[in-house]
N, C-alpha and C positions, 0 to 999 in steps of 0.2 A: 212346380213343373210336373206335368202328367206323363206317367209312363204309358206309351201307346200300346204297349202289349197287354195292359189291363183291360183294354177295351176292344182289341182287334187281334185276329190270328196273325200267324207269321207272314211277313210280307212276300207277296208272290210277284217277283219282278217282271215277269213276262205279260202281266195284265196291264193294259194302257191305263194311265191316269191323266186327268186334265193338267195341263202345265199352268203354274201360277204366273200372273203378270203384275208389273208394277212400273211407275215411272222410272226412266233411265236418266242418271246424271251424266254429265260430260265424261268422256273417257280420258283417263290419265295418259301421259306418254309412257311408252314401254320402257321398262328398265330391267337390268339384271338382278335376279333375287338369288341369294346363296341357297344351295341345296341343303335340306335338313340333315340331321345326323343320320348316318347309315354306314354299313359296311362297304367301303369303296371297292373291295375286291370282288364283290358280288353285284349282280344287276339289281335295280330298283325292285323292292317288294311291294306290289300294289294290292289294295284291298277294294273289293267290290262292296264298299260300305253301305251302298243303297239297299243291299239284301239283309245286312246286319242291323240296320236301324231304319226306322220310319216314324212318321208322326209330326207333331208340331216342330217348328223350327228351333224352338228353344231347347227341346229334347236332343234334337240333332246337333246343335252347337256344343252341347256338353259332350256328346260322343266324339265329335271331330276334334275337340280340345284334348280329350283323353288319348285318342288314337295318335294324334300328332306328337304327343309326348313319348311315344315308343321309339326307341333308336333304330329299329328295323323297318320302320314304315318309309316308303319312297314315293308314294303316290296313290291315286284312286282310279277306280273304273266308275265312271259316271254315265248314268242312263239318259238317252234321248227317246222320247216316247212319241206317239202319233201326234201329239199336240205340242210337242217341244220338250224342253228341259223339264225335269220333274220339280225342281225348285227355281225360284226366280234367279235369273243371271246375275243380278246384282248381289244377291245373298251368297251364291255359290263362288263368285269371284272374291268376295270378302273373305270366305273361309280359306281360299287358296293364297290369298295375300297374308292373311293373318298367321298361317302355319306354313313356313318354308318346307317343312317335311314333305308336303304335297308338291313335289317338284316335277314328277313324271305322271301324267294323267292320260287315260284312254277314254275316249267318248264312244260308248256302245249303244247303237241304235236298235238293238234286238227287240227291245220292247215295242218299238213302232213297227218293226218288221212283222212281229207276231200279231199285230192288230189287223193284218192283212192275210193271216194264215189260211182262211177259208177261200180266199180268192187265188186260184191256181193259175192265174194270168198275171199276177202282180209279182215283181221282183227283178233284181239285177241280172238273173240268169233266166229270165223268161224269154220264150220265143215270141210272145206277143208283143208287138211294137208298143202298144198303148200301155200295157202293163209294165213293160220295162222302162218306158218314158216316166210313168208315175213314180217307180221306185227311184229312178235317178233324180227326180224333182225332190222327192223326200230327203235323199242324201244331200242335196244342195242346201236344204233347210238345216240339216245337221252341220254341215260346214260353216254355214252362216252363224249358227249358235256358238260354234267353236270360236270363231273370230270375234263374236260379240263378247264372250267371257274373257278372251285374251286382252281385248282392248279395255275392258273394265278392270282387269287384274294389272294392266300395265306391263305385262310379259307374256310370253308363249306358255300359257297354262296347259295347253293340250299338246301332247307329243305325237299321239296316235289316233286315227279313226279307224274303228272296226267295220268290216264289210261282212255281210251274210248272204249266201248264195240261194236265196229263195227264187222261185216258189216251191211249195211242197209237191213232190211227185213229178213235176213237170220241168224241173230245172235242166238247162241245156248248157253244156260246157261252151258251145259256140256263142251263145248269147252272153254268157258270163265274160267270155274273152272280149267282145265288143263293149261291154259295160266297163270292164276294168281298164281298157285302153282309153276310154273316154274319162273315167274318174281320174286316171293318172295324169291327165293333162290339166286338171283343175288346180287353181290356186287355193290351197287349203291351209294357208297361213303358216307354213312351215312343218305341218304335221306329216307323218308318214302313214301308209296304209297298211293294215294287217287284216288278213282274211281269216276270220275265226271259223273253224270247222264246227259244225253242229251235226247232230245225228243224221246220217244220210238215209235217203229213201232206199229201201231194200226190195220192196215188191213182194216180200215173203208174207204169205197169209198168216195172221195172228201175231206177226212181229209188231211190238209196240212202236208207234211213231209219235215223236214230239214235234220235230221240225220237218224232217224228210227232205233235206236240201241235197246238194251235189256230194258225190263221193270225194274222199279225201284225195285220192290220186288224180281225179279231174281237176280239183283246185290247185293242187301243186303243179300240174302240167301247165294250166293257164298262167299261173304266176310266173313260171319260168319262161313261158313264150311272150308274155306282155309285160309283166311288172317288175321282175327282179332286175337290178338289185333295190329298186325303190319301194318294193311291196314285199311283205313276208307273210308267213302263215302263224296263226296262233291256235292253241288248243286249250279246251276246257275238259279236265278229266272226267267230270260227270256227264257231259254230253257225249263223250266218246263211249263211256260205260253204258249209256242209254242205248246208243246204236248197237253195241255188242251184247247187250243184256248180261253184263258181268264185268269183272274186274281185269280181264285179260287184254281186251282190245285197247284200252287206253295206253297201256305200256307199248303195245305193238305200233300204235299210232305216233307216240313220241319217237320211238326209234326210227320210224319211217321218215318223219319230218326232219329229224336230226340228220339222218343219212342224206336227205336232199339238200341240206345246207340252207333251208329256208326258214328255220324256226325263229320267229320274232318274239313271241310270248307264250307263256304257259300259266294258266290259272288252275289252281286246285279247288275243285268243287266235287262233291259226291252225288251218289244216286242210290236208290234203294230198290230191292228186288220184291218187296211185299208192301202190303198195305199196313201202315202203322196207326191207323185211325184218323190221321190227318191228310197224309199223302198216299196216293196209290203207287203201285210198282212203276218204275221207270218213268216218273214224271220229273221235268226239269225244275225241281224246286230247291236246288242248292243245298242238298243234304250234307250234314256234317260227318264226322268220324263214327265209325262203328262202335267205338268205345263210349260214345254218348248217345248215339241213336242206333239201336241194335239192328234195324232193318237195313242199314246202310252197307254197301259193299266196299266202302272205303275204309281201310284200316290204317293205323299209324304206320305199320311197316310198308303198306302199299304206298302211302303218301311219300315216305322216305325214298323209296325206290323210284317214284315218278320225279320227284324233284331231282334227284341224282341224275337220271337219264336225261332230263330236260336241260339241266346246267351243263351237261357235256356238249350240248349244241350251241353253247354261247348265245343264249337268248338275250334280247334287249331288256326284258322285264320278266319277272315271275310274280306269283301272287296268290290269293286265295279269296273265295267268295262262298260264304254259307249264309243261309237264312237263319236268323236267331229271332224267335218270336216272342221271348220273354226275357226278364232279367234286368237288372240295373246296368247302365252303360258300362261300368267297370267289369262286370261280369262278361258282357259281350266282347270288350277289348281282350279280356283273359283268354277266351275261347279262340280268338284270331291269333293272339300271341303264340298259343300252343301249336297252331298250324304253321306259323312262321318259323318256330324253332325246329320243326321237322325238315326244313330246307337247309339247315346249317351242316 
């Protein structure tokens, strides 16, 4: 088995990659699968595993086996790229069936969204009719992929579909309202919608922009008007830190969403304020803790405070996502376990 880190840098999840394809067997009938071991008093703890491991499927299979053995694991954040799922649907469904610990999963199409980042007419919050239609068609593909994996797994593998309010700089709350009303009417195979906030466009000269989508208050207002209670908001600590260029805004954002009553999910992921030789400042590279990556603005104490504040809002799930570019799979799982322990 080859360690992919020996030949490649840390996985950059926002860079689109071609989706693998293979022949599809007949889908089994759906059945109930018992949830994996977890603390039933807390929401499921999800892992953005695609950021923590990459490479050949044999290597990933070992990682998923080790991760599923952890009693705190409750599910995965799974990427949907411009060309579809990163891994074959059959393989992915097989992992979800083999390990009942992966009982609550989110499909995140941010990788596919970012493949259009240079096109400021494309997105579900676009005022351009063609650009908005293109983004909606892309999301229909994501919903179809969810249904495909569900059918192959014989159960509802995906509990949530994440939405992102692109385009950069030109996002319109009114256009997002129209899109959310339409998406809310779709049959997405029993999944719920979560609007994941990304760094908002500020228009401030010199302010770093990774995504540059809608402001959090605009997203919450649209959810309240159109989506609630069937749509919720989700936060990623690192993306809030990028927007605020520091560790203060994530905590304020958590408190803001908790106060709104709309917090559906919270994912811990860091950001850094300086160049570390691999990533520049305020890049959405899923940076780890400061104790391991000195340029990070996310400390253990900050992580504990963020989890505590988010849990006060009764989210449907919490979790963590960090890029891990080297090390054996057991070492990668150990780093993720450290983050999970900060939520206790």
